[in-house]
N, C-alpha and C positions, 0 to 999 in steps of 0.2 A: 417683687420684680416682674414686670410684664414680659411676655414672650417676645414682644417686638424688640426688646433690648438685646435679644440674643444675637441678632445679625448686625447691630450697629457697630460692633467691634471690627467687623471685616468689610465694612463698606468701602474702605480704601482699596481692598483687593478685588472687588467685583469687576472692575474695568480692566484688570490686568490679564494678560494672556497666560495660557498654561506655561509657556516657556519662562515667563517672568516669575511666576509663582514657584516653579520648580527650582529656578536659580536661587531664589531667596531661601527656599526650604533647604537646599544644599548647603547654605551658609548657617543653618541652624534655626531659621525663622519658623517657629511652630505655627504661628497664625497663618502664614502663607501656605504651609502644608495643610492646615485645617481647611483653608479655602478650597484647595484642590479636592480634599475629601468631600466637602459639602457639594462641590460642583458635580462630582461624578458618582456620589454614593448611590443615588436612586437607580441610575442606569446599570451600574455594576451589580447592584443587588438584584435588579430585575433579570439581568442576563444569567446570573448564577442560579436564581430560583427556577428559571425555565430550563436550564441545562440539567439541574439535579431534581427538579420537581419536588423540592424539599426546602422549606424556608429556614429550617435550622441549619442545613448545610450551606445555604446562601449566606447566612450570617457569619459562619466560619470562613467562607471564601472572602467576604468583604474584609474581615479582620486580617486574614492572611495576606491579602493583596496589599493593603496599605502598610502593614508592618514591613513587608518585603520592599515596597516602594521607598519607604523612609530609609531603610538600610542602604539601598542602592544610591539614593541621593546623598546620603552621608558620605559615601565613598567618591563623591563628585562624578558619578556616572549619570549624566543627564541626557536622556535620549532626545532625538529631534522632534518626534511626534509623541507628546506626553499622553494624549488620550489613547492612541493606538497601543502604546506601551502598557498603560494601566489595564486595558482590556485584555491584552495578551497575558499579563500576569494573572488576571482573573480567570481567563480561559484555562491556563495550566493548573491553577489552584483548584478549580472546579473538577477537572479530570482527576487530579491527585486525590481530592477528597472522596470522589466516588470509588476510585480504586481501593483506597484505604478502607472505606465502609464495606466494600464487597469482601475484603479479606477478613473483616471483623465479624460480619453477620453470617451465620450458618444458613444453609439452604432451608432448614426447618423454620428459622426465624424470619427469613425474608419473604414477606407477603407479596412483594412486587407491586404494591399499590402506591401511587403517587400521593403527594400531599393533597388532602381533600379540603383543607381549610380555606382554599382560595379558588375561585373560578378563573382558570387561566385563559378562558375564551372570551373575556370581555373585550369589546372593540372600541378603539378610539376613532370615531367617525370622521374626525377632522383629517385623518390620513388617507381617506378613500375618495376616489373620483366620483363614485356613485354610491354614497353611503346608504341610501334608502334600501337598495336591492340587497345589500349585505346584512343590514340590521334586521330585515324581514326574513332572513334565511339563516337561522341559528344552526340548522343541521349542517350547512355548508361550512360555517366557521368551525363547528366541532370536528368535522371531517379533516379540515386543514390541520388543526392542532393534533388530532390523533395520528395523522400521517406523519407530521413533523416529529412527534415524540417516538414514533416507531424507528426512527433513525438511531444509530449508535450515538451516545452522548457527545463523543468527539466530533462527529459529523454534524449533529444538530448545532453544537456550539459554533462551528465554523459558519454554518448557514445563518445563524442568528446574528453573528457579528457582521455579516455582509448585508442581509436583508433588513434586519430590524435596527441594527446599530449604525449602518450606513458606511462601513469601511470598504474601500475599494480593494480589488485583488492585489494591487501593488502595495498598499499599506499592510495588508495581512501577510503578504509574502515577506516583506522586509522584517516584520516583527516576529514571524513564526519561523524564520530561517529557511524558507522554501523558495523555489523559483516562482516568478510571476506566472509563467505558463502552467506550472503544476497546480497552483491555486486556482487559476482561471478555469482549467479543465475540471478540477474537483467541484468548484461551485456550479459550473454548468450541469454537471451530472447530478448534483444534489437537487438543483432546481427542477431538472427534468424528472428525477425520481419522485419528488414531491408532487409535481403536476400529474404524472401518470397515476400515482396512487389515488389522488383525490378524484380525478376524472373517471377512473375505473370504478371507484365506489359510487359515484353519482350515476353513472350509466347503469350500473347494476341495480341501484335502488329506484331510479327514476326513468332512465333512458329506455329501458325495456318496454315501458308502456307505449312509447312512441315508435318503436321499431320492432315489428314482428320477427324479423330475422334474428335480432339480438335476443329477443325473448325466447325463441326456439333454441338457440345455442345454450343459453343459461338454464333453460328447463332440462335440456338433455344432460347437462352437467350436474343437475340438482344443486345449483349454486345458492347457498344461503349466506356465505361469507366470502370475503375477497382472498382466496388462496392464490398461490402463484400461478396455478393453471388457469383459474378463472380470470385473473388479471391478464395473463398472456392471451387468452381467447378474446377478451374484450378489446385489447389493443390491436390484435390482428384484424378483428372485425372493423375497428374504427378506421383503419387504413383504406378500407374499400367502401364504407357506408357514408353517403353524403348526409343522410338524415341524422346519424349520430355525430358527424362532424359539425353539423349545425347546432345540435344540442350542446356540444362542447363549447362552441363559441358564445353561447348564452351564459355560461358559467363565469363568474368572476375569477380573476387570476389567483390561484392558490398562493403564489409568492406575495402578491399585493395584500391578500388577507392576512398572511403571517406578519407582514410588516405593519399592519394596522392594529395588531393586538396591543391592548393598553398595558402600561407598565404594571408589574405586580405591586400592589399598594404596600406601604410600609406602616407597621403598627405605631401607635403613639409613643414617642420617645425612643423608638428603636435606633434611629440614626445616632442619637447622642449616647445611648448606652453602648453601642458598638464602638463609638469613638472612645468612650471611657476605657474599654478593654484594649483598644489599640494603644492609647496613650499610656495605660498602666503597664502593658507589656514592655513598651519601649523605655518607660521610666525605670522599670526593674533592671533591664539590661544595662542601662547607663549607671544607675545609682549603685547597684551591687558590684559592678566591675570596678567602680572608682572609689568605694568606701573602704578606707583602712580600718584596722581593728579599733583604734582609739578615737575615731572621728564620728561625729553625728552624720548620718546619711543626709545628703542634700539632693532633692529632686533635680534630675537633669532634664527630665522631659515631662513637666507637669501638664495635665490636660488644659487646653486653652480655654479662656473664658468665653470664647466664641460660641461653644456648643454646650459645655458640660453643666455648669451649676444651674443656670436658669431652667434648662430642660429637665434636669433631674428633679428640681423643686416642683415644676409643673407636673411631672409624671407622678410624683407621690400625691399631689393634690387631687388628681383625677383617677387615682388607682382604683378606688372602689367602684366608680361609675363606669370606667372604660375597661377594666380588667387588664391594665397595662402590664405587659411582659410577664409571661408565665414563669420565667426563672426568678422573678422577685417573689419568693415564697414568704409565707408568714414566719418561717423559721429564721433565726439569725443567719446572716450571710457571712460565711467564713472567708477570710483572706489570708494569703501567705504573709509572714512577717516581712516588713519593708526594710529591715536593717540587718539582714543576714550578712555576716562578715566572718573573716578568720581572725582569731586572736593570736595565731602563731606564725602565719605566713603572709607575705605581701603578694598580691596578685601580679603575675607577670615577672616576678623576680625568682631567680634560681635559689633553691635551698637544699641542703643535705639532710634536713629533718624529715624523716619518712612518714611521720604521723602528723595530720593536720587537724587543728582544733577549730570548730565552728561554733558561733554563738549568735543568739538573737534575743529580742525582748520578749517577755511573757505576753501571750495573746489570750484574748477572751473568746469564749464559745468554741474552743478547739478541743476535739476529742483525741486526735492522734496525729503523728507525722510519719511519712514514709520517705526514706532517704536513699540515695544511690551515689556511689563514686564510680566514675567512668572516664574514658578518654574521648568521649564524644561530647560536644558542647551543647547539644539539645536533646540528650537522652531523657527518657521519662521513667520515673520510679513507678513501681506497681502500686496497687491500692491495698496492700497489706501493711498494717501499722508496724513501724519499727520503734517508735518512741511514743510515750504518753503525751497527752495534751499539755501537761505542765512543764514539759522539757524546755530548756532554754539553750541547749547546746548539744554537741556531739563531737566525738573524736574518731577519725578514720582508723582503720587497721593500718598496719605498716604497708605502705604502697611501694611499688617498684619504680625505678627510674622512668621518667617520662613526663608527659603533660596530662594533668588530671583536672576534672571538673566535679563540683559538688552539685547535686540536684535534690530538691526537696518539694514534696507536696503536703498540703495541710488538709486534714479531715475535720469538718465541722461537727457540732453536736447533732446536726440533722442528718449526718451520714454522708453528705456530699463532699467530694474532693475538689480541690482547686486545680488550676493549672500549675505549672512548675516554676520554682525559683532555680535559676542556673547561676552558679558562682565559679569563677575561674578566669583564666587558666592558672593552675599551680604547677610550677616547673620543679621537679625533683631530680637531683643529680648527686650521686655519691661522690664524696671527695676522698683523696688519698689519705691513708693513715699518717699521723705525725711521726717523723723519724727522730728517735732519741738515741743518745750515745753518752758514754762516760769516758773520761780521759784518765789514763793510767799514769800514776806518778813515776817518773823515771829518775833514779838516783844519778847524780852527776858528781864525779870524783875530781877534786881540784888538788893538784900537786904543787907544793911550794918548796923550792930548794933553799933550805936554811942551815946548811952545814950539817951538824949532827942532829938537828931537830927532827924528831919523828914526823912522819907524814900524817897530818890530821885528816880526818874524814869530814868533809863539809856537810852541812845540814842539807838534807834532800830538798830540792825545789821542784815546783810544778811548772813544767814548760808550757808555753802556748802550743796550740795544736800544730803549728808549723814552725818550730824553733830553728834558728840559724846559729851556726857556730861562730862566736865572736871572741876576740881577745879581751881579757880583763884589763882594766887600766893599771898603770904602774902604781904600786902601793908603797906606803911608808912601812918601815920595819914593824913587824907584828910580834907580839909576845906569844910564844906557843903556850898551849895549855900545860899545866904542871903534871904531865903524865910521864915525862922522861926521868931517868934516874940521875942522881947527882944532887949536890946541894946548891950549886950556883947556876944561875940562869945564863947560858952562853950569850955572848954579844954578837949579833950578826955583823959580818964584815962587808957585806955588799947589799945592794937593793935587789931583792929577788923580783923576777918577772913571773907573775902568775899566769898560767894558761888553763883554758877550759877544755878538758879532755873528756868528751862523753864516753861512757863505758859502752854505749851502743847508739845507733842513730835513733833519735826520739821518733816515736810514731803516734798517730791518732788512732786509738783502738776503741771501736764501739763495744758497748757491753755485749757479752755473749747472748743475752736475751733479746737484744734489739735487732730488728731486721729492716733493711731498706726496701719497703713494700712498694711495688710499682703502682703508678696511677691506674686505676681501673678504667677500661674502655667504656665509653658511653655511646649508646645507640638509641635513637628514636626518630619517628616519622610524624609529621604534623602538617596542618593546612592542606590536606588533600582535596583535590577537586576532580570531578569526573565529566567527561564529554563523550556522548551526550549525558545530561544529568539523569539521575534515577528518579522516578520509574520511567522506563521507555520500552516500547515494543520494537524488536529488532529482527533482522533476517539472518538466519544461520548461513555461514559461508560467505556473507557479504559485508555485514556491519562490524565495525571494530570499536572497542571502548578504549579511550585514552584517559590515563590518570596522571595528574601532575601533583607533586608534593615537595615539601621541604624536608630536609633530614639533618641530623647530627650524627657523626660517626668519627670517633677518634682512633679507630683501628688503623695501625700502620699498614700501608699497602693498598688502601682503598677498599671499596665494597661493591657488590652487585645487588640488583633488585630483581625480584620476580613478582609478576602480577598473577595471583592465583584466584580464579573464580571458584566459588563454593556453592554447591546445590545440596540442600538437605544434610549439611554437616560434612560432606565429602567433596573432594575436588570435582568440579563439573565435568561431565562426559564431553569428549571431543573438543576440549579447550586447547588453545595454542597461544603462545606468546613468543616474541622474538628474543634472542639472547641479549642479555644486558651488557653494556659496556662497563668498564671499571670506573666508578665514581670516586673522586678524591676524598681523602681524609679532611675533616673540617676541624675548626676550633670550637671552643665552648663559649666564647664571648658573643655579645650581641652583634649581629651583622655577619657572622662567619658561617651561618647555616648554608648547606648546599641545596641545590635544586635538581630534581631528577624527574624523569617521567617513564612510564611504561605503558604497554598496551596488552590487550588480550582479545580473543575472539572465539566464537563457537563455530566449528566447521560444519556441523550437521546436527539435525535432531530438533525436537521441540523441548526446550530446556529453559527452566527458570533459574537464574543466578540470584540467590538471595543473600549472599555475603561475598565480600571481596577481601582478600588478605594481601597486604603489602609486606613482602618478606625481604629482609636485608641479610645478605650472605657475605662471607669473606670472599676476597677476590678469587680464590681457587675453588670456591663453592663447597668447601669441606665442612663449614660450620654455619648453622643458622644463628644469626646474631640478634635479630629482632623481628617481631611479627605484629602487624597492626590489623585487626579485623574491623571491617566496616560493613554495616548492613546496607544492602542495596536491593533493587528489584528490577532486573532486566529479563525480559521474556523473549527468548530467541525462538523463532519458528522457521520451519522449512519454507523456502520460497515456493510459491504456487507455480507449478509447471504449466505454462500457458499451452492450451490446446485450442486450435481453431481449425475446423474442417467442415467442408460442404461436399456431399456426395449426391449426384443426380440419381434418382430412383425411377424416373419415368418421363417419357416424352410423348406428347399427343399433338399431332400425329407422329408416329415413329419415323425415324430417319432410316433411309433416304425418302424424300417425298417431293413432289412437284406441287406448288401451291399458287393460288391466285393472290394478287395484291389484296392486303387487308385481312387475309386469313391469319389467324392467330396460332402460334405454337405455344403450348403450355408445358412448363417444366416443373416437375415435382422433385423435391430434394429433402434429404435429412441433413441436419447440422449438429455440431458439437462445439461449445465454446466455454472458456473460463473467464470471459470478460464480465466483470461483476455487474456492470450497468447495461448489459445487453449489446446486441449487434444488429446491423442492417446488412442484408444480402441482396446483391444486384446481379442479374444475368443479362448479358448483352450479346447481340449477334455480331460476328466478325466475318469479313470477306477479304481474302487475299492479304491477310496480316494486319488489317485495320478495321475499325468499326464500319459496319455495313452502311451504305448510303440509304437515306430515306427510311430509317427504321423508327419504330415506336416501341416502347417497352414499359412495363409496370414499375412503379416505385417499390419501396420496401418499408414495412413496419419495423418496429424494434423487437427482435427476437430475444427472449429472456436467456440469462445465463443457464448453462446446462446443455441438454440435448433436446432436440425436437424436430419438427418437420415444417415445410412451407412450400410455397409455389410462386412462380412468376410466369410472365408471358412476354412475347414480342411478336412483331409483324413487320412486313415491308410494305410501304404504301404506294410506291411507284418505282419504275426503273427495273430493268432486268438484272436481278441480283441473285447470286448463289451463295448462301450462308454456309461456310465450311467449318466454322468453329463457334463455340459458345464460351464467352469469358465469364467466369464466376468470381465475384469479389465479395469479401466479407470486411466490413468496416466497423469501428466502434460506433456507439449510438449517435455521437455528434459528427461522425464522418471526418474526423481529423486524423485518423490513423488506419492504414490498410493492414488488416490482420491476416488475410488469406487471399490467394489468387490462384486460379487454375484455368486451363483451356481444355475443352472437350470437343473432339472432332465430330461433326455432323454433316449432313448434306440436305439442304433445303433450297430448291430452285423456285424463285418467285417470278411470275410472268403475267402478262395480260391474259385474261380468260379468252378462250377461243369461242367466237360467236358464229354459229352455223346459220346459213341462210334458211328461210322457211321452205318447207317441202310442199311442192305443187303437185296435186294428183291429176293425171291425164288419163282419160278413158282409153281403153285398148282399141276400141273401134273408131276413135277419133270423133265420136259423136257425143256431145254432151247430153246429160240427162240422167 
């Protein structure tokens, strides 16, 4: 089969919009979803590879992105902007992958080196207005990439989405859940930070040759690398130096160079192998959840012919020549069993059997299995074997009431472990004990008046549990049993009326050993969601976590819930949560579960919440009924206290002073700021409560975060003006926000210079000579 046949299956989808493909995928159309995958695979892979600088992580991000996308489309949640939505999912997945990797790798193991298998600085010249200048200046391209990767991954990802992927601030704001203004400001600062870093590096390396003043400054600093102080010095000098400003104009735009970087190339067959993993994971979720114990599993999400079979065939044909895919080793590739199912329970149906039997078919090339029972639907077993490779089933220990999931990993003979099979949910619920009782036989005495006939004792009868006293019907004469004395049987003279006379009121008496056992109360919590989702960085004393969940509680009188954050196994310091209302008792049948929500926050401190416990209490909070632990990762940090201050340290000339027009007053100052992207400081002359007429003043460079010093100047060019105040203002770097303002009293009187007439010398004797 030729590779050209791969794409013929989806020709019908090529002209369809993203929205059309997503709508069809939401209806279960696998080929439409595969067309979306093919359309955006390269760009998402490129974005993830550049954010992580690791192509293995990029592959994981692609897989995670499209698995999450399919799940959301399955739930009929179709966003308006499919492309922006997919990249937002990828953005979040990449950050999550990096956070997870940072938690797993110890400092000793982390070399901090990016993936060296690909040159990230290759340029696509078609994206440049002056490609020749850039292609001939690889050092400039390298500086742009180095400066971009110096940004935190979250910041670089945002900048990449805007500059390289072309998303507007509005699109990013809508999908990231932020305001358009906040995203616009953030992008402006990131572009400016990138530009300053690149230009400062270029001026340090090249510009000092053309500018003796800059060279003297850098020589004095013994600058060999771009430290914060060196960068600050260069930027300060750049504000005043026309020669360096001209050099800056000759450099290509750093943002334009970043936008021109070519996509990270994809290895042969990688797209199709990643699709195989996406399709396989979704197939497992569908098939395992729907397979009863006695049924053959039927794939619910088979890989589409669009990508899989021809590409894999081709990959194996060229494996030796091209070295396709490092993970296709010479050892047998182990896979999880595809027919894992329960032989004792039905998924989603309540059972009072507390042990669950699991079975699967024998597998080849399997060394061992690791299994786990938990109440989380995506938990991961460890890599310690629990069962041998010949095992075909397992039985749980006795499990408590609640919702449970079975998880299993498979180890191949090559020692590698698979991803995880997840099976469930299994709902376990104790039922009341059967109530048994015995009925005591009550003797009933019947008296028949027959003259001298002795009163016979009737045969005891067994009454019904709730007997009622009724009259016997009129009877014909009866012959008494021969227990009376005499030789003749007396003849009755009348028709007797028999009556039922209970010796006592019949009662329903349970056996002394039987007890009427009350139905046990049932409590559990499920389908919990968190907002914002974990992991997230938050501000202590400001941000609040909301948790929503469903619950079952049969306790009479209702229940209360407590949201309890945990740090290192103990309740998190400085946590707080509002009092819970009383939530009503629920039933046990489908559709009767209750919905509840709770919140918690951290009031102060740098605290990581690594677990969250949802606790169910009695209404009077005297007894803990149920507790559900959930692993999370919320990092609360103290808000940075903003500090912005400017203090004048010197005036030249000192005040008061009388000056001529165009004489300059120089103001030296110290500053302090916590503004991460730096500030600009402006000093202006005031006269009589408003800006002085006919003034001229210096502009401002960007002063770096922290503390430092600077200077400015002003003059009056015409008109009699007395400057009585100096206004000092500190703005953020893009001058959209005033951070500090102060007025300092001074006295500078500007006027025309006094021109004296020339001095004529006259001889004393009036005679010249």
